[in-house]
C-alpha positions in Angstrom: -3.6 -14.3 -13.4 -5.3 -11.2 -12.2 -3.7 -9.3 -9.3 -6.3 -10.2 -6.7 -6.0 -13.9 -7.5 -2.2 -13.5 -7.2 -2.7 -12.0 -3.8 -5.0 -14.9 -2.7 -2.5 -17.4 -3.9 0.3 -15.6 -2.0 -1.7 -15.7 1.2 -2.6 -19.3 0.8 1.0 -20.3 0.1 2.0 -18.6 3.3 0.1 -21.2 5.3 -3.2 -19.5 6.3 -4.6 -22.5 8.2 -5.1 -23.6 11.8 -4.4 -20.6 14.0 -5.7 -18.1 11.4 -9.2 -19.4 11.9 -9.1 -18.1 15.5 -7.5 -14.8 14.6 -9.3 -13.5 11.5 -8.4 -10.0 10.2 -11.0 -7.3 10.6 -11.0 -5.2 7.4 -13.2 -2.6 9.1 -10.5 -1.8 11.7 -7.1 -0.1 11.3 -4.2 -2.6 10.6 -0.5 -2.9 10.5 -0.7 -4.0 6.8 -2.7 -2.5 4.0 -3.5 -4.2 0.6 -4.6 -2.2 -2.4 -5.8 -4.8 -5.0 -6.4 -2.5 -7.9 -4.3 0.0 -9.8 -4.4 2.1 -13.0 -1.3 3.9 -14.3 -1.2 7.2 -16.2 -2.8 10.6 -15.8 -5.4 12.7 -17.6 -6.3 16.3 -18.0 -9.3 17.9 -16.2 -10.7 21.3 -16.8 -10.8 22.2 -13.1 -7.6 20.5 -11.7 -5.3 20.2 -14.7 -3.4 17.0 -14.9 -4.4 14.4 -12.3 -3.2 10.8 -11.7 -5.4 7.9 -12.7 -4.7 6.3 -9.3 -4.3 8.1 -6.0 -3.6 6.1 -2.9 -4.4 7.7 0.4 -3.0 6.4 3.7 -3.8 7.8 7.1 -2.1 7.0 10.4 -3.8 6.9 13.8 -2.3 6.2 17.2 -3.3 2.5 17.8 -5.3 1.1 20.7 -3.9 -1.5 23.1 -5.4 -5.0 23.0 -7.6 -4.1 26.0 -9.1 -1.1 24.1 -7.2 1.6 25.9 -5.2 4.2 24.0 -1.6 3.4 23.3 0.9 6.2 24.1 2.5 6.8 20.8 5.0 9.3 22.2 6.9 6.3 23.7 7.8 5.0 20.3 11.4 5.1 19.2 10.9 7.5 16.3 7.8 9.4 17.4 6.0 11.1 15.7 7.4 9.6 12.5 5.9 6.5 11.0 7.7 4.5 8.3 5.9 2.4 5.8 7.3 -0.1 3.3 5.6 -0.6 0.0 5.7 -3.7 -2.1 4.4 -4.0 -5.7 3.5 -7.4 -7.1 2.7 -7.8 -10.8 0.8 -10.4 -12.7 2.9 -13.3 -14.1 4.5 -12.5 -17.4 6.7 -14.0 -20.0 9.9 -12.2 -18.9 13.5 -13.4 -19.5 13.6 -15.6 -16.4 10.7 -18.0 -17.1 7.0 -17.7 -17.9 4.8 -16.8 -15.0 7.2 -14.8 -12.9 5.5 -12.1 -10.9 7.9 -9.2 -10.9 8.1 -7.2 -7.6 9.7 -4.0 -6.3 9.9 -2.2 -3.0 10.0 1.4 -1.7 9.8 3.2 1.6 7.8 6.3 2.6 7.3 8.2 5.8 4.6 10.2 7.5 3.6 11.0 11.1 1.1 9.9 13.7 -2.2 11.6 12.7 -0.7 12.3 9.3 -2.0 11.4 5.8 -0.1 10.4 2.7 -1.3 10.9 -0.9 0.7 8.6 -3.2 1.0 8.7 -6.9 3.1 6.8 -9.4 2.9 9.7 -11.9 5.4 12.5 -12.6 4.9 15.5 -10.3 4.5 19.0 -11.8 6.4 21.8 -10.2 3.8 23.6 -7.9 4.8 27.0 -9.1 5.9 26.5 -12.8 3.6 23.6 -13.6 6.5 21.7 -15.2 7.1 19.2 -16.6 4.2 19.6 -19.0 1.7 16.8 -18.3 3.0 16.3 -14.7 0.2 15.8 -12.2 -1.0 18.9 -10.5 0.2 19.2 -6.9 -0.4 22.9 -6.2 -0.9 22.2 -2.5 2.0 19.8 -2.3 -0.3 16.9 -1.5 1.3 14.1 -3.5 4.2 11.9 -2.6 5.8 10.2 -5.6 6.3 6.4 -5.5 7.7 4.2 -8.3 5.4 2.5 -10.8 5.1 -1.3 -10.5 7.6 -3.1 -12.7 4.8 -4.6 -14.9 4.4 -4.8 -18.7 8.1 -4.4 -19.3 8.1 -7.1 -21.9 5.5 -5.8 -24.3 2.6 -7.7 -22.9 0.4 -4.7 -22.2 -0.3 -5.7 -18.5 1.0 -2.5 -16.8 -2.2 -2.1 -14.8 -2.2 -5.7 -13.5 -0.6 -5.1 -10.1 -1.4 -4.8 -6.4 0.3 -2.9 -3.7 1.0 -4.0 -0.1 2.0 -1.4 2.6 3.1 -2.2 6.1 4.6 -0.5 9.1 8.4 -0.8 9.7 10.8 0.4 12.3 14.0 2.5 11.7 15.9 -0.7 10.7 13.3 -1.8 8.2 11.8 -4.5 10.4 8.0 -5.1 10.1 6.3 -4.0 13.3 2.9 -4.0 14.9 1.2 -0.7 14.3 -2.6 -1.3 14.0 -3.2 2.4 13.1 -3.1 2.3 9.3 -6.2 2.9 7.1 -6.3 3.6 3.4 -8.3 4.0 0.3 -7.7 4.5 -3.4 -9.3 6.7 -6.0 -9.1 5.6 -9.7 -10.0 7.6 -12.7 -11.1 5.9 -15.9 -10.3 7.0 -19.4 -9.8 7.7 -22.2 -13.1 7.4 -24.0 -16.6 8.1 -22.9 -15.9 7.2 -19.2 -13.0 9.7 -19.0 -12.9 11.3 -15.5 -15.3 8.7 -14.1 -14.2 8.1 -10.5 -14.0 4.7 -8.7 -13.0 4.4 -5.0 -12.4 1.5 -2.7 -11.0 1.0 0.8 -7.7 -0.8 1.4 -7.9 -4.2 2.9 -6.5 -4.0 6.5 -4.6 -6.8 8.3 -3.9 -6.6 12.0 -0.9 -8.0 13.9 -1.7 -10.6 16.6 -3.1 -9.4 19.9 -0.3 -10.6 22.2 2.2 -8.2 20.6 2.5 -4.6 21.7 2.6 -1.6 19.4 6.1 -1.2 18.0 7.1 -4.9 18.5 8.7 -6.6 15.6 6.3 -9.0 13.9 8.8 -11.1 11.8 11.9 -11.4 13.9 11.7 -15.2 13.8 11.2 -15.6 10.0 13.7 -13.3 8.4 11.4 -10.3 8.1 8.8 -12.0 5.9 5.1 -11.2 6.4 3.3 -14.3 7.7 -0.5 -14.2 7.7 -0.7 -17.3 9.8 -2.3 -16.2 13.1 1.0 -16.2 14.9 2.4 -13.0 13.4 -0.4 -11.3 11.6 -4.1 -12.4 11.7 
């Protein structure tokens, strides 16, 4: 199955019915969850920038608004100005050792600040001074944060690009929280071949937490920390 279809099946299996119809997510507004449905691993050489990643995820953090439209005071947060994000890779189903159709997954955590921006890459980072290792992606301005590659294609199926990435706000203890201040986009480079260095961009899908929670409140304290897009936890 393609990554986006996997995502839709995950959302449907989590019980998107009833309340969700009254609390639909607005993909044009910042959210507490970001979904990046398309990914391409690897890097390529450019004449003006050296080695660059085939996929670059960009995430920016704003101080959220309250449900009444007023500005939330982010300085009241427990770990201000820091904002922690959990990332979760989901691969297409494969024929791995467990059983056919398993979607392998992996997690990681990154941090930024209120009004900060992260540039994420799964590719090896080159030393900003020495340019090593050879073939590492150029980060002369220190702009990239390294994240693990998705655990896809490990069994020789050639499906390493069939993955999607979910990112969500967490507190210091790793609990999902409401923080409707996340926006993101991705830049993908095609190649090799005639379309080498062709750029493709898209905005991340944003999902907001429900309105009756306040910024910083846990969104999953009653269900073991699982994300629930059911209208009672997230829209």
